[in-house]
TORMIBA-601955 format. One record per residue (C-alpha): residue in one letter; x, y, z. Coordinates in steps of 0.05 Angstrom, whole numbers, plus 5000, padded with zeros to 4 digits. Example, Ala and Ser with C-alpha at 12.3 -4.5 7.8 and 13.67 -1.06 7.14 Angstrom:
(site "A",(5246,4910,5156))
(site "S",(5273,4979,5143))
//
This chain:
(site "M",(5000,5000,5000))
(site "A",(5022,5072,4989))
(site "L",(5044,5099,5056))
(site "N",(5030,5172,5074))
(site "L",(5073,5189,5135))
(site "D",(5029,5249,5153))
(site "D",(4963,5212,5150))
(site "A",(4946,5179,5217))
(site "K",(4896,5130,5185))
(site "S",(4947,5107,5134))
(site "I",(5000,5096,5188))
(site "Y",(4950,5060,5233))
(site "E",(4928,5012,5179))
(site "F",(5000,4997,5159))
(site "V",(5025,4986,5230))
(site "V",(4965,4955,5265))
(site "T",(4915,4927,5215))
(site "E",(4966,4894,5171))
(site "G",(5007,4869,5230))
(site "N",(5073,4897,5206))
(site "G",(5085,4933,5271))
(site "I",(5136,4988,5279))
(site "K",(5189,4940,5253))
(site "G",(5153,4938,5186))
(site "L",(5150,5014,5186))
(site "V",(5225,5018,5198))
(site "D",(5239,4964,5146))
(site "S",(5200,5005,5095))
(site "G",(5258,5054,5095))
(site "L",(5228,5115,5129))
(site "S",(5277,5171,5146))
(site "K",(5234,5211,5194))
(site "V",(5184,5195,5248))
(site "P",(5111,5200,5225))
(site "T",(5072,5256,5258))
(site "V",(5028,5208,5298))
(site "Y",(5090,5185,5337))
(site "V",(5115,5255,5355))
(site "Q",(5103,5265,5430))
(site "P",(5084,5331,5461))
(site "P",(5146,5364,5490))
(site "N",(5125,5352,5562))
(site "E",(5121,5277,5549))
(site "R",(5191,5269,5522))
(site "I",(5251,5247,5563))
(site "D",(5310,5295,5567))
(site "K",(5367,5246,5565))
(site "E",(5420,5298,5576))
(site "N",(5391,5322,5643))
(site "A",(5373,5253,5670))
(site "I",(5413,5223,5727))
(site "K",(5441,5153,5721))
(site "L",(5422,5111,5781))
(site "E",(5491,5086,5797))
(site "L",(5474,5039,5854))
(site "P",(5503,4969,5859))
(site "P",(5453,4913,5848))
(site "I",(5425,4876,5908))
(site "D",(5455,4807,5918))
(site "L",(5396,4762,5934))
(site "S",(5440,4702,5951))
(site "K",(5457,4738,6017))
(site "L",(5385,4732,6040))
(site "D",(5403,4661,6060))
(site "G",(5461,4679,6104))
(site "P",(5487,4727,6157))
(site "G",(5477,4785,6109))
(site "H",(5401,4775,6109))
(site "H",(5384,4837,6150))
(site "E",(5429,4882,6108))
(site "V",(5400,4857,6043))
(site "A",(5328,4863,6069))
(site "E",(5343,4935,6088))
(site "Q",(5368,4950,6018))
(site "I",(5305,4921,5987))
(site "V",(5260,4961,6035))
(site "R",(5299,5025,6023))
(site "A",(5292,5018,5948))
(site "A",(5217,5004,5953))
(site "E",(5208,5065,5997))
(site "T",(5245,5114,5952))
(site "V",(5255,5103,5878))
(site "G",(5211,5041,5873))
(site "F",(5262,5008,5827))
(site "F",(5323,4965,5842))
(site "Q",(5365,4913,5807))
(site "V",(5382,4844,5833))
(site "V",(5436,4793,5818))
(site "N",(5444,4720,5841))
(site "H",(5369,4719,5834))
(site "G",(5361,4645,5817))
(site "V",(5340,4656,5744))
(site "P",(5391,4619,5701))
(site "L",(5437,4668,5665))
(site "Q",(5437,4625,5602))
(site "L",(5361,4633,5602))
(site "L",(5367,4709,5604))
(site "E",(5410,4709,5542))
(site "S",(5363,4660,5508))
(site "L",(5304,4705,5523))
(site "K",(5337,4765,5490))
(site "E",(5357,4724,5428))
(site "T",(5287,4694,5424))
(site "A",(5254,4762,5427))
(site "H",(5296,4789,5369))
(site "K",(5281,4726,5329))
(site "F",(5206,4730,5342))
(site "F",(5199,4802,5319))
(site "S",(5240,4785,5257))
(site "L",(5190,4731,5237))
(site "P",(5149,4741,5173))
(site "L",(5088,4785,5178))
(site "E",(5039,4728,5171))
(site "R",(5068,4691,5231))
(site "K",(5059,4750,5279))
(site "A",(4993,4776,5251))
(site "V",(4955,4714,5273))
(site "Y",(4960,4742,5344))
(site "L",(4928,4810,5329))
(site "A",(4870,4822,5377))
(site "P",(4813,4810,5328))
(site "V",(4839,4743,5304))
(site "S",(4883,4715,5360))
(site "P",(4867,4643,5376))
(site "S",(4862,4661,5450))
(site "P",(4846,4724,5491))
(site "L",(4908,4704,5531))
(site "V",(4954,4724,5474))
(site "K",(4957,4792,5439))
(site "Y",(5005,4821,5389))
(site "G",(5004,4895,5380))
(site "T",(5038,4962,5382))
(site "S",(5012,5024,5418))
(site "Y",(4974,5014,5484))
(site "L",(4909,5050,5470))
(site "P",(4917,5085,5402))
(site "E",(4848,5119,5402))
(site "K",(4863,5155,5467))
(site "E",(4938,5167,5467))
(site "K",(4969,5236,5455))
(site "A",(5018,5202,5407))
(site "L",(5031,5129,5389))
(site "G",(5087,5090,5424))
(site "W",(5147,5068,5383))
(site "K",(5146,4994,5400))
(site "D",(5117,4926,5382))
(site "Y",(5098,4874,5433))
(site "I",(5070,4805,5445))
(site "L",(5030,4799,5510))
(site "M",(5012,4734,5544))
(site "Q",(4971,4721,5607))
(site "Y",(4996,4660,5646))
(site "T",(4940,4617,5674))
(site "G",(4978,4552,5675))
(site "D",(5026,4510,5634))
(site "D",(4972,4473,5595))
(site "E",(4941,4536,5565))
(site "A",(5009,4567,5554))
(site "L",(5033,4506,5515))
(site "R",(4969,4506,5475))
(site "Y",(4963,4580,5457))
(site "W",(5029,4617,5465))
(site "P",(5071,4625,5401))
(site "E",(5112,4563,5388))
(site "E",(5176,4603,5379))
(site "I",(5176,4634,5448))
(site "K",(5134,4592,5496))
(site "G",(5190,4547,5521))
(site "V",(5237,4601,5546))
(site "L",(5179,4643,5573))
(site "L",(5152,4585,5614))
(site "E",(5220,4573,5645))
(site "Y",(5227,4647,5658))
(site "V",(5161,4653,5696))
(site "R",(5173,4590,5736))
(site "S",(5241,4613,5761))
(site "S",(5223,4686,5770))
(site "I",(5161,4674,5813))
(site "I",(5204,4641,5866))
(site "M",(5246,4705,5870))
(site "V",(5183,4749,5871))
(site "K",(5154,4711,5930))
(site "R",(5219,4720,5969))
(site "L",(5221,4794,5955))
(site "L",(5148,4803,5973))
(site "G",(5159,4764,6037))
(site "V",(5215,4813,6057))
(site "L",(5171,4873,6042))
(site "L",(5110,4846,6078))
(site "E",(5152,4828,6139))
(site "N",(5178,4899,6143))
(site "L",(5105,4922,6147))
(site "G",(5093,4877,6207))
(site "V",(5059,4822,6167))
(site "K",(5083,4750,6176))
(site "P",(5097,4724,6105))
(site "D",(5045,4671,6090))
(site "D",(5049,4628,6028))
(site "S",(4974,4629,6017))
(site "L",(4971,4706,6022))
(site "I",(5030,4714,5974))
(site "D",(4999,4664,5925))
(site "V",(4935,4707,5923))
(site "L",(4975,4772,5915))
(site "T",(5015,4743,5857))
(site "G",(4962,4696,5829))
(site "R",(4954,4733,5763))
(site "K",(5016,4737,5718))
(site "T",(5025,4770,5651))
(site "L",(5088,4765,5608))
(site "A",(5109,4807,5549))
(site "M",(5164,4811,5499))
(site "I",(5173,4882,5476))
(site "Y",(5213,4905,5415))
(site "Y",(5236,4977,5406))
(site "P",(5262,4985,5334))
(site "T",(5313,5037,5318))
(site "C",(5282,5105,5311))
(site "P",(5302,5161,5263))
(site "N",(5284,5216,5313))
(site "P",(5288,5185,5384))
(site "D",(5287,5253,5418))
(site "V",(5214,5266,5398))
(site "T",(5186,5196,5410))
(site "I",(5172,5149,5469))
(site "G",(5174,5073,5468))
(site "I",(5126,5068,5527))
(site "G",(5097,5131,5558))
(site "R",(5095,5151,5631))
(site "H",(5059,5100,5674))
(site "S",(5063,5057,5736))
(site "D",(5048,4983,5735))
(site "I",(4983,4961,5766))
(site "G",(5002,4898,5804))
(site "M",(5050,4879,5861))
(site "L",(5120,4872,5834))
(site "T",(5146,4872,5763))
(site "V",(5207,4833,5740))
(site "L",(5242,4861,5679))
(site "L",(5298,4834,5636))
(site "Q",(5327,4891,5596))
(site "D",(5383,4883,5545))
(site "E",(5449,4921,5543))
(site "I",(5421,4978,5500))
(site "G",(5386,5014,5558))
(site "G",(5330,5066,5554))
(site "L",(5291,5054,5619))
(site "Y",(5276,5117,5661))
(site "V",(5242,5130,5727))
(site "R",(5208,5195,5744))
(site "I",(5225,5227,5810))
(site "E",(5164,5252,5848))
(site "E",(5167,5318,5886))
(site "D",(5159,5284,5954))
(site "M",(5202,5224,5938))
(site "N",(5252,5211,5993))
(site "Y",(5313,5208,5947))
(site "E",(5379,5244,5955))
(site "K",(5382,5270,5883))
(site "K",(5330,5313,5849))
(site "A",(5318,5309,5775))
(site "E",(5257,5296,5732))
(site "W",(5283,5229,5707))
(site "I",(5332,5177,5732))
(site "E",(5360,5127,5682))
(site "I",(5363,5054,5703))
(site "P",(5426,5031,5666))
(site "P",(5433,4958,5645))
(site "I",(5476,4915,5692))
(site "P",(5503,4848,5666))
(site "D",(5465,4787,5693))
(site "A",(5416,4831,5732))
(site "L",(5341,4834,5733))
(site "V",(5303,4899,5746))
(site "I",(5249,4898,5800))
(site "N",(5197,4953,5807))
(site "V",(5143,4966,5858))
(site "A",(5073,4969,5828))
(site "D",(5008,5003,5849))
(site "M",(4977,4948,5892))
(site "L",(5039,4944,5936))
(site "Q",(5035,5019,5946))
(site "V",(4962,5011,5968))
(site "L",(4976,4952,6014))
(site "S",(5032,4991,6047))
(site "N",(4987,5053,6054))
(site "G",(5038,5092,6012))
(site "K",(5101,5070,6049))
(site "Y",(5125,5034,5986))
(site "R",(5125,5075,5922))
(site "S",(5101,5048,5855))
(site "A",(5149,5077,5804))
(site "E",(5127,5121,5747))
(site "H",(5171,5101,5688))
(site "A",(5179,5106,5613))
(site "V",(5223,5080,5558))
(site "R",(5264,5123,5511))
(site "N",(5281,5102,5440))
(site "T",(5349,5102,5405))
(site "N",(5372,5111,5334))
(site "T",(5431,5064,5340))
(site "N",(5404,4995,5359))
(site "S",(5339,4958,5366))
(site "R",(5323,4941,5439))
(site "V",(5284,4885,5472))
(site "S",(5257,4876,5542))
(site "V",(5219,4819,5575))
(site "P",(5175,4838,5635))
(site "I",(5134,4794,5681))
(site "F",(5077,4831,5716))
(site "T",(5055,4797,5780))
(site "M",(4985,4817,5803))
(site "P",(4932,4796,5852))
(site "L",(4876,4749,5830))
(site "E",(4820,4790,5799))
(site "T",(4771,4778,5857))
(site "T",(4820,4798,5911))
(site "K",(4799,4855,5956))
(site "I",(4855,4906,5962))
(site "A",(4863,4957,6018))
(site "P",(4918,4981,6064))
(site "L",(4940,4926,6112))
(site "S",(4910,4932,6181))
(site "Q",(4980,4928,6213))
(site "V",(5000,4990,6173))
(site "I",(4937,5029,6188))
(site "Q",(4945,5014,6262))
(site "K",(5014,5046,6259))
(site "D",(4996,5104,6213))
(site "G",(4929,5119,6246))
(site "I",(4895,5132,6180))
(site "A",(4882,5097,6114))
(site "H",(4901,5135,6051))
(site "Y",(4867,5085,6004))
(site "K",(4798,5054,6002))
(site "E",(4781,4980,5995))
(site "F",(4765,4956,5925))
(site "M",(4765,4894,5881))
(site "F",(4827,4887,5839))
(site "V",(4787,4873,5776))
(site "D",(4753,4941,5784))
(site "Y",(4821,4975,5788))
(site "M",(4844,4937,5726))
(site "N",(4782,4956,5686))
(site "N",(4791,5029,5705))
(site "V",(4864,5029,5682))
(site "Y",(4852,4992,5617))
(site "K",(4800,5041,5591))
(site "N",(4846,5101,5597))
(site "A",(4910,5122,5562))
(site "L",(4976,5118,5601))
(site "D",(4984,5181,5643))
(site "G",(5036,5174,5698))
(site "K",(5008,5151,5765))
(site "K",(4937,5179,5755))
(site "S",(4911,5107,5758))
(site "L",(4921,5110,5833))
(site "H",(4869,5165,5839))
(site "F",(4817,5109,5834))
(site "A",(4841,5081,5901))
(site "K",(4856,5144,5941))
(site "I",(4811,5170,5997))
(site "G",(4796,5243,5991))
//
């Protein structure tokens, strides 16, 4: 089809309806970013003025020894301030991490017809969705990325419906990562005065969604965004990012962090996984832990991949600040609600920082 870079409908049909994704747009040979991808100035990330978060990763192997208390304090401190931290010796095989990155690049390089079968209108399962921008009809500008999104409900459905090319490594990834997530959540709950309980943690992490995200090279990265400002809606997110980088966290005005800047860059660390606090953990802690507003910046030098796992409560879980925390704080800052209602509220709106938490706030 003839592609008009200044016509939103033409771009949308090429990228979304035909299933080419942004990769197809780049492969078509464009030399400038189409207008529909140009972000308003206030949504762009100023790379030059961002601060690199030069903190050593947290060594989770020390949780099992005499260094337990020190490591637990590092985890709590990160959750209370930036809401992001990186971990090593996390129990996820390093060979698997490399395989995940290679597999992601191979999947997005597949022929159009192989990926297009997972577009929302035709996907063989609502558990699997291939797409590009988050909510195109409501976004200020489209995001410069392609993704494949999969909800994990069990091995049987994953083996049946997930793409053949990626399901093996993703299943191994979620199995090994959830062990780490439960340990981290146990540390954070214990700090709030709650005795870690397997059944409670299973409910709080009972819903899991995985994604492979591909950020093609961009002719004008300074005016685009891969993923716009948002916080994750669940408990904890595990993220594998490659060596290219591009992940940024926004510093809130009242954030208890020693450096002040609008954005902090989370640089890649070899063999590390990135962990970030999500909205439901902020609610449970009555605001003590901070879900992190973050975004992804594009590059014009290399394509980038990332592989997140979003751990969330089961849909019917009632969420509210923990009684142990309210007793200490003397007041609840968030109301009680069903997690599915929070999800539905988020999914009908475009990404817009941490405004999703307004749904839960009292007053």
